[in-house]
C-alpha positions as CSV (number, residue, x, y, z in Angstrom):
1,M,6.0,20.0,-29.2
2,H,8.0,16.8,-28.9
3,S,9.0,17.7,-25.3
4,L,5.4,18.3,-24.4
5,T,4.3,15.0,-25.9
6,R,7.1,13.2,-24.0
7,S,6.1,14.8,-20.7
8,S,2.4,13.9,-21.2
9,S,3.2,10.3,-22.1
10,R,5.5,10.1,-19.1
11,I,2.7,11.4,-16.9
12,N,0.2,8.9,-18.4
13,F,2.7,6.0,-17.8
14,D,3.3,7.1,-14.2
15,W,-0.4,7.1,-13.4
16,L,-1.0,3.8,-15.3
17,R,1.7,2.2,-13.3
18,F,0.3,3.7,-10.1
19,F,-3.1,2.4,-11.0
20,R,-1.7,-1.1,-11.5
21,A,0.1,-0.9,-8.2
22,K,-3.1,-0.1,-6.4
23,R,-4.9,-3.1,-8.0
24,L,-1.9,-5.3,-7.1
25,C,-2.0,-4.1,-3.5
26,E,-5.6,-5.1,-3.3
27,V,-4.9,-8.6,-4.7
28,L,-2.0,-9.1,-2.3
29,A,-4.1,-7.9,0.7
30,A,-6.8,-10.4,-0.3
31,L,-4.3,-13.3,-0.5
32,V,-2.7,-12.4,2.8
33,T,-6.1,-12.1,4.5
34,A,-7.3,-15.5,3.2
35,A,-4.0,-17.1,4.3
36,E,-4.3,-15.5,7.8
37,V,-7.8,-16.6,8.3
38,F,-6.9,-20.2,7.4
39,S,-3.8,-20.1,9.7
40,Y,-5.9,-18.8,12.6
41,A,-8.0,-22.0,12.4
42,F,-5.1,-23.7,14.1
43,L,-5.2,-21.4,17.1
44,P,-7.3,-22.0,20.2
45,P,-11.0,-21.4,19.5
46,A,-11.3,-18.8,22.3
47,I,-9.0,-16.4,20.4
48,Q,-9.1,-17.4,16.7
49,W,-12.3,-15.5,15.9
50,S,-10.8,-12.3,17.3
51,F,-7.8,-12.5,15.0
52,M,-10.0,-13.5,12.0
53,L,-12.2,-10.4,12.5
54,A,-9.1,-8.2,12.9
55,S,-7.6,-9.5,9.7
56,V,-10.8,-8.8,7.8
57,A,-11.0,-5.3,9.3
58,L,-7.4,-4.6,8.2
59,F,-8.2,-5.8,4.7
60,M,-11.1,-3.4,4.5
61,M,-8.9,-0.5,5.7
62,V,-6.3,-1.4,3.0
63,C,-9.0,-1.4,0.3
64,A,-10.4,1.9,1.6
65,T,-7.0,3.5,1.6
66,V,-6.2,2.2,-1.9
67,R,-9.5,3.4,-3.3
68,S,-9.2,6.8,-1.4
69,F,-12.5,6.3,0.4
70,Y,-10.8,6.7,3.8
71,R,-7.1,7.6,4.1
72,V,-5.2,5.5,6.7
73,N,-1.5,6.0,7.3
74,P,0.4,3.2,5.4
75,Y,2.8,2.9,8.3
76,A,-0.1,2.1,10.6
77,L,-1.3,-0.6,8.1
78,I,2.2,-2.1,8.0
79,A,2.4,-2.2,11.8
80,G,-1.1,-3.8,11.9
81,T,-0.2,-6.5,9.4
82,W,3.0,-7.3,11.2
83,L,1.1,-7.7,14.5
84,L,-1.3,-10.0,12.9
85,K,1.6,-12.2,11.7
86,L,2.6,-13.0,15.3
87,P,-0.4,-15.5,15.7
88,V,0.6,-17.0,12.4
89,V,4.1,-17.7,13.7
90,V,2.5,-19.3,16.8
91,A,0.3,-21.5,14.5
92,I,3.4,-22.6,12.5
93,V,5.1,-23.7,15.7
94,K,2.1,-25.6,16.9
95,I,1.6,-27.3,13.5
96,I,5.2,-28.3,13.3
97,Y,5.1,-29.8,16.8
98,T,1.9,-31.6,16.0
99,I,3.3,-33.1,12.8
100,V,6.5,-34.2,14.4
101,S,4.7,-35.9,17.3
102,Y,1.8,-37.1,15.3
103,N,3.1,-40.7,14.7
104,E,4.1,-41.3,18.3
105,L,2.8,-44.5,19.8
106,E,1.7,-42.8,23.0
107,R,-0.6,-40.4,21.1
108,P,-4.3,-41.4,21.7
109,I,-6.3,-42.3,18.6
110,H,-9.3,-40.1,19.4
111,W,-8.9,-36.4,20.0
112,N,-11.5,-36.3,22.8
113,D,-10.0,-39.3,24.7
114,Y,-9.7,-38.7,28.4
115,V,-6.0,-39.6,28.3
116,C,-5.3,-37.1,25.6
117,L,-7.2,-34.4,27.4
118,R,-5.3,-35.1,30.6
119,H,-1.8,-35.1,29.0
120,F,-2.1,-32.5,26.2
121,G,-5.2,-30.5,26.8
122,S,-8.2,-29.8,24.6
123,Y,-6.4,-27.5,22.2
124,Q,-3.5,-29.9,21.4
125,C,-6.0,-32.8,21.2
126,S,-8.0,-30.9,18.6
127,L,-4.8,-30.6,16.5
128,Y,-4.2,-34.3,16.9
129,G,-7.7,-35.0,15.7
130,R,-7.0,-33.4,12.3
131,S,-5.5,-35.3,9.4
132,L,-1.9,-34.9,8.3
133,V,-3.0,-33.5,5.0
134,F,-4.8,-30.7,6.7
135,L,-1.9,-30.0,9.0
136,W,0.6,-29.9,6.1
137,A,-1.8,-27.6,4.2
138,G,-2.0,-25.3,7.2
139,L,1.8,-25.2,7.4
140,V,2.3,-24.4,3.7
141,V,-0.4,-21.7,3.8
142,S,1.0,-20.1,6.9
143,I,4.5,-19.9,5.4
144,L,3.1,-18.4,2.2
145,C,1.2,-15.8,4.3
146,L,4.6,-14.6,5.7
147,V,6.1,-14.6,2.2
148,I,3.3,-12.7,0.5
149,D,3.3,-10.1,3.3
150,V,6.7,-8.8,2.1
151,P,5.5,-7.6,-1.4
152,L,2.3,-6.3,0.3
153,I,4.4,-4.0,2.6
154,I,6.5,-2.9,-0.5
155,C,3.2,-2.1,-2.3
156,L,1.9,0.0,0.7
157,L,5.2,1.9,0.7
158,Q,4.9,2.5,-3.0
159,L,1.4,3.9,-2.5
160,K,2.9,6.3,0.1
161,W,5.9,7.5,-1.8
162,G,5.4,6.4,-5.4
163,S,2.4,8.5,-6.3
164,P,3.0,10.9,-9.2
165,R,1.6,13.7,-7.0
166,N,4.1,13.0,-4.3
167,R,6.9,13.1,-6.9
168,G,6.1,16.4,-8.4
169,N,2.5,17.4,-8.0
170,Q,1.8,16.3,-11.6
171,P,-1.9,16.4,-12.7
172,P,-3.7,13.2,-13.6
173,P,-4.0,12.3,-17.3
174,C,-7.7,12.9,-17.3
175,A,-7.5,16.4,-16.0
176,F,-7.4,19.4,-18.3
177,P,-4.0,21.0,-18.7
178,P,-3.5,24.3,-16.9
179,P,-3.9,27.4,-19.1
180,Y,-0.7,28.9,-20.4
181,T,-0.4,32.7,-19.8
182,I,1.9,34.8,-22.0
183,S,3.0,38.0,-20.4
184,V,4.1,40.8,-22.7
185,V,6.2,43.6,-21.2
186,R,5.8,46.9,-23.0
187,S,8.5,49.4,-22.5
188,N,7.5,53.1,-22.2
189,P,10.0,55.3,-24.1
190,Y,9.0,58.3,-22.0
191,A,9.5,56.5,-18.7
192,E,12.3,57.5,-16.4
193,G,15.5,55.5,-16.9
194,A,14.4,54.1,-20.3
195,T,17.1,52.8,-22.5
196,N,15.5,53.8,-25.8
197,P,18.0,55.8,-27.9
198,N,15.1,57.8,-29.5
199,N,14.2,58.9,-25.9
200,R,17.7,60.2,-25.4
201,S,17.7,62.2,-28.7
202,R,14.4,63.8,-27.7
203,E,15.8,64.9,-24.4
204,S,18.8,66.6,-26.0
205,Q,16.7,68.7,-28.4
206,P,15.2,72.0,-27.2
207,P,11.5,72.3,-26.7
208,P,9.5,73.7,-29.7
209,P,8.7,77.5,-29.6
210,Y,5.4,78.6,-28.2
211,T,2.9,79.7,-30.8
212,P,-0.3,81.4,-29.7
């Protein structure tokens, strides 16, 4: 009885921990998506919306996989989230370059100045037109996006290999326990090769006489 209680409590604890891991995975995916969308705002306008939509689509696939609406291979999700981090790295490089060269005397005051457009282009001039506070905020959020992505990947791997069903095909705590069957083997004393001593004594005795 004690062993059965321990096993049931262990199953309940495994599924509770698995449920919490699923909720944590959704929270991490939401944080990463929000950070990615903010980082993509520092990319050229021609491509930033494409990456924003891809990030939101990946977040929806993560939520669908976690809630078992539509199963997507976690390895494909991990590959997708790493591919979406490449534009974040590009945004970090551009933000650092803009912050370092922000206080140069040759930098035009207005982002749409003809001199700025001729020397740096419209994209870099748009970065120069933003305040230093906004640039520093973009740099911090972009770095946090890369940092939070690591526990998100670990959480996706835990959903792949850490499920109680994958560890031993254990039933969920809300399911009814399987019925236990007790098999009773009855030995026939008159069967061939039986080891009953009474059977051997009967075989050694002569048959009873025939009485009409």
